[in-house]
N, C-alpha and C positions, 0 to 999 in steps of 0.2 A: 461453557464449561463450568461456570460458577453461578451462584444465585445472588452475587453482589449487585447492588443497585447503583448504576453509574450516575454521576452528576456532571456538572460542567467541567470541573477540574478532575474529580474522581479520587477515590481512595482505594489503595490496594488492600489485599488480604491482610497484610501486616500493618495496616493503618497509615502507610506513607501516602502523602499527598502527591498526586500525579498530574503533570501537565496534560492538557488535552491533545488528542490526535486530530489533525486537520486533514479532511478529505476534500480533495479538489473536485469541483463539479463545474460543468460547462455544457452548453448545448451539445447534444449527441453523445454525452458520456455513457460508457458501457456499464449499465447499472448492475449487471450480474457479476462483474469481476471482483468486487471488493466486499460483497455481503458477508462472506465468512469472516473476513478480517475485521471489519468494523463491529459485527455482532459480538464476536468473542472477545475483542478488546474492551467493548463496553461492559460485558459481563465480568471482565477482570478488573473493572474499576476505572477505566479511562473514559473521560468525556469525549464525545465525538462532535466535532464542529465542522460545518461545511464552509468552504471558501471558494468564491467564484470571481470572475473578472470584475463584477460590480455586485451591489446588493440586489440587483434585479433578478427575478426568478429565471431559472434555466430548466430545460426539458431534456431528459435522458433519451437515449436511443429507443428505450422501451416505452416512452411516453409519460414517464413520471415527472411531475413538475415539482421542483425543489426551490424553496425560498432560502437562499444562502444566509449563514450566520454572519459572515463578514466578507468584505471585498479583499482581493489579493493585496492591494496596496497597504492594507492595515495588518497584514500578517508579518510577524517577526519570528525568526528562528528561536530566540530565547524564550518565547512564550509557548513553545510547542514541544511535544514529545516525538512527533513523527509527522511528516507530510506524505500523504498517499496521492499519487497521480494516476488517475484512471485512464483507460483507453477512450478514444473518441474519434469519430470521423474527422473532426477538425484538425487533429494532429497531422493529417495527410492532405489538407486542403488549403494550406497557406500558413501564415505566421501568427494567426490569431492567438494561439496558445503559447507562443514563444516566451511571454512573460512568466509563465509557470515554470518553464525550464530554467529561466534565469533565477527564479526564486529557489528552485532546487539547488542551484549552484551556491547560493547564499547559505542554505541549510547545510550542505555538505562542507562548505568552508568553515562553518561554525561547529562542525562535529555533531550536527543534529540529523537523525536518520531520515532517509527518503526511501519510499517504496514505489516503484513504477511498474506498471503492467501494460501489456499490449502496445498500442500506439504511443503511449507515453514514453516508452523506451526509445522510439525514434526521435521524439522531442529532445530527450537527453543526449542522444547521439549527435544531433545537429548542434547542440550547445557545447559539444566537446567533452561531456562528462563521462563518456564511456571509452574514451581513447586509452586511458591508463587503468581501467578497472575491469576485472572479470565481470561478465554480464551474460544475460541471455535475452530472448525476446521471441516474437512470433516466428522468426526465421532469419537465418544469417543473411540471406539475400535481401530481405526486407530492410535490414539495418544498413547493409552495404550500399543500398540505393540512396542513403542520405549523404554519402560521400565522406563519412567519418573515417577517422584514422585508427579505429580500435578493432578492426575485423579480426586481428590475431588474438584478441582477448575474449572473443565470443565462445561461449560454452554450450554444448548441446546438453541441456539439463532442464528439468521442469521449472526450477527457480534457482537463482544464484544470489548469494550474499557476498559482497566484498566490502569490508569495513562497515560503514553505516549505510550502504546502499543495497537495496534488494531489487532485483528485476525478475520478470516472469513474462511468459507469453499468454495470449488470451484464453487458452484452453486449460490453464493451470491455476484457477483461483484458490484451490485448496493448498497446493504447494506454496503459493504466494503467501497465504495466511500463515502457514507453518513457519516460514522464514521470518516473517514479521514477529510472531510470538517469541521465537528464539532470540531475535535481535533485541527486543525490548525486555526480555525476561518476564513476559506476561504470565507464563505458567512454567511449572517444573517440567523437565524433559520427559519423565514417564507419562505425564498428562498429555503433552504435545504428541508423543509417539502414539498413544492410544487414540487420541482425537484424529490424527492423520489416518490411521488404519480404519477408523470408523467412517470418515467422510470421503476419503480417497479410495480406499480399497474395499469398502463395504464388508469388512471383516466382522463376522457375527460375534466374535469373542471380544471385540474392542470396546463395546459399550460397558461391559462389566469391568474391564481393565481401566477404563476412563473413570468410572465411578469410584473405584478403589484408589486410583491416583489422586483424585480430588478429595478423598477422605469421606465419601458419602456412602 
């Protein structure tokens, strides 16, 4: 949405230094789910840093090989603007990614935003982080299968924000991104609205509205 050039830390349109956004990556992570989010946060001036179980390369479900910027053990909430948890087959194949859910707890306890999509919502459910927060996910039954206590807080919606937590299902990467932009204040609401109409609704009038909202 912007022509800003992102750096490691990033600078917003008003010149404010911004902490980086941390994107969780691990083997089988769903590479299509967070592209809108990270691309347009980078354009807004946020640095994007990848965090994995270790510094060893990981491979997405689409075969993309990623060399992580840092290991999970080195990530601290106070150094981050946002933790994004991607979906992955591994969320449903054991406890290998449970440390990421525990890190999400530390972020939320510190008041630092977390955004989880697809299988990552099940990881948060198992950690108890959705018991008392409005949320959504792939399906209410999918989350109920985790045995969590938050089924009555499930919302049938494309994406849901409760406090500093964003959740979404695997088919809603655009709605997921919109909620993140709003939560971080990455763009003004007219720009977010036009962007959503362009990428989600394929509204032919939205591009001109987006350019106007961005002052171009």
